[in-house]
ZAMARGU-4260 file (C-alpha; in steps of 0.2 Angstrom, whole numbers, plus 5000, padded with zeros to 4 digits):
<rodrens>
0) 5098/5119/5044 | 5083/5115/5055 | 5082/5113/5073 | 5087/5094/5073 | 5096/5082/5085
5) 5111/5073/5080 | 5121/5061/5092 | 5139/5066/5094 | 5146/5051/5085 | 5135/5056/5069
10) 5144/5066/5055 | 5133/5079/5047 | 5142/5088/5032 | 5140/5106/5028 | 5127/5111/5015
15) 5115/5097/5020 | 5097/5102/5024 | 5088/5094/5039 | 5071/5098/5045 | 5065/5102/5063
20) 5063/5088/5075 | 5073/5076/5065 | 5084/5064/5075 | 5100/5057/5069 | 5107/5043/5079
25) 5124/5034/5082 | 5138/5033/5069 | 5126/5040/5055 | 5133/5050/5040 | 5124/5064/5031
30) 5133/5070/5015 | 5132/5087/5008 | 5118/5093/4997 | 5106/5080/5004 | 5089/5085/5011
35) 5080/5077/5025 | 5062/5083/5030 | 5054/5086/5047 | 5051/5074/5061 | 5062/5060/5053
40) 5071/5047/5064 | 5087/5040/5057 | 5094/5025/5067 | 5111/5019/5070 | 5123/5018/5056
45) 5112/5026/5042 | 5121/5033/5027 | 5113/5047/5017 | 5123/5051/5001 | 5125/5067/4991
50) 5109/5073/4983 | 5097/5061/4992 | 5080/5068/4996 | 5070/5062/5010 | 5052/5069/5015
55) 5044/5072/5032 | 5040/5059/5045 | 5051/5046/5038 | 5058/5032/5049 | 5075/5024/5043
60) 5080/5009/5054 | 5098/5004/5058 | 5111/5002/5045 | 5102/5008/5029 | 5111/5017/5015
65) 5103/5028/5003 | 5114/5032/4988 | 5113/5046/4976 | 5098/5044/4965 | 5086/5039/4979
70) 5071/5049/4983 | 5060/5046/4998 | 5043/5054/5000 | 5034/5058/5016 | 5029/5044/5029
75) 5040/5031/5022 | 5047/5016/5033 | 5063/5008/5029 | 5067/4993/5039 | 5084/4988/5046
80) 5098/4983/5034 | 5087/4986/5018 | 5098/4991/5003 | 5096/5003/4989 | 5106/5002/4973
85) 5110/5015/4960 | 5119/5007/4946 | 5113/4993/4935 | 5130/4988/4928 | 5142/4990/4943
90) 5161/4988/4940 | 5174/4994/4952 | 5185/5000/4937 | 5170/5009/4927 | 5173/5028/4927
95) 5158/5032/4917 | 5144/5024/4926 | 5126/5032/4926 | 5116/5035/4942 | 5099/5026/4940
100) 5085/5034/4950 | 5073/5026/4962 | 5058/5033/4970 | 5048/5027/4986 | 5031/5036/4987
105) 5021/5042/5002 | 5017/5030/5015 | 5026/5015/5008 | 5035/5002/5020 | 5050/4992/5015
110) 5054/4977/5026 | 5071/4972/5034 | 5085/4965/5023 | 5075/4969/5007 | 5085/4974/4992
115) 5078/4987/4980 | 5086/4987/4962 | 5088/5004/4955 | 5076/5012/4942 | 5060/5008/4949
120) 5046/5017/4959 | 5037/5009/4974 | 5019/5016/4975 | 5011/5025/4989 | 5007/5014/5004
125) 5014/4999/4996 | 5021/4985/5008 | 5037/4976/5004 | 5040/4960/5014 | 5056/4957/5024
130) 5070/4949/5013 | 5062/4953/4997 | 5072/4958/4981 | 5062/4971/4972 | 5066/4971/4953
135) 5051/4981/4945 | 5039/4995/4949 | 5027/4991/4963 | 5009/4998/4962 | 5000/5009/4975
140) 4994/4999/4990 | 5003/4983/4984 | 5009/4969/4995 | 5024/4961/4987 | 5037/4949/4994
145) 5049/4935/4989 | 5064/4934/4977 | 5060/4941/4965 | 5046/4951/4974 | 5029/4946/4967
150) 5012/4954/4970 | 5002/4945/4983 | 4988/4956/4986 | 4985/4974/4992 | 4985/4983/5009
155) 4976/4997/5018 | 4985/5013/5023 | 4985/5005/5041 | 4995/4991/5034 | 4983/4976/5035
160) 4980/4965/5020 | 4964/4970/5011 | 4952/4955/5008 | 4934/4962/5008 | 4931/4968/4990
165) 4915/4979/4989 | 4914/4985/4972 | 4922/4983/4954 | 4921/4996/4941 | 4929/4999/4924
170) 4943/5008/4932 | 4943/5004/4950 | 4942/4989/4963 | 4936/4995/4980 | 4940/4986/4996
175) 4934/4990/5014 | 4948/4987/5027 | 4942/4974/5040 | 4954/4982/5052 | 4951/5000/5052
180) 4936/5002/5040 | 4944/5013/5027 | 4938/5012/5009 | 4953/5009/4998 | 4953/5011/4979
185) 4965/5001/4968 | 4967/5004/4950 | 4959/4990/4939 | 4975/4988/4929 | 4985/4986/4945
190) 4973/4974/4952 | 4974/4963/4936 | 4992/4960/4940 | 4987/4948/4953 | 4983/4936/4939
195) 5001/4936/4932
</rodrens>
């Protein structure tokens, strides 16, 4: 157990691992065998299920639930009321259901009220627009939104949409961010998904 802060109304079960400087706010519930990294912020009413793994510097807004099978890497933002699932064929009476894993990679952001269907990977620094329903893998730096969520461009690590393409090679498409000046490299096969 790290040196973390939990509001008196939060419930933190034994055998959970929580990193230093993490803050857990009102009415949150942290289940056993879950792991939360350093410098995380968990808003009001957050639920972390058994075996969930969360990296460092993660911000989870109010009323987000992370169920068994979800893994969150470092620097991820989860907007208020967004939803993860972990079963592709849910039935209240099914006793032999299987957990289907979902991974959110470093630096990704998922907007408020989005739903992430289990079994997918959301790429590094991807941006999911509010209210989206994500049903398939999302490439690194992708900007997706809608129901179902569709690729609508790419974003910089700063979050701004990339519009200034500077080079195209056999394997990469390079953009320079007009906001922060960073050079971002997109895999050519990911960039070609814009045509679909």
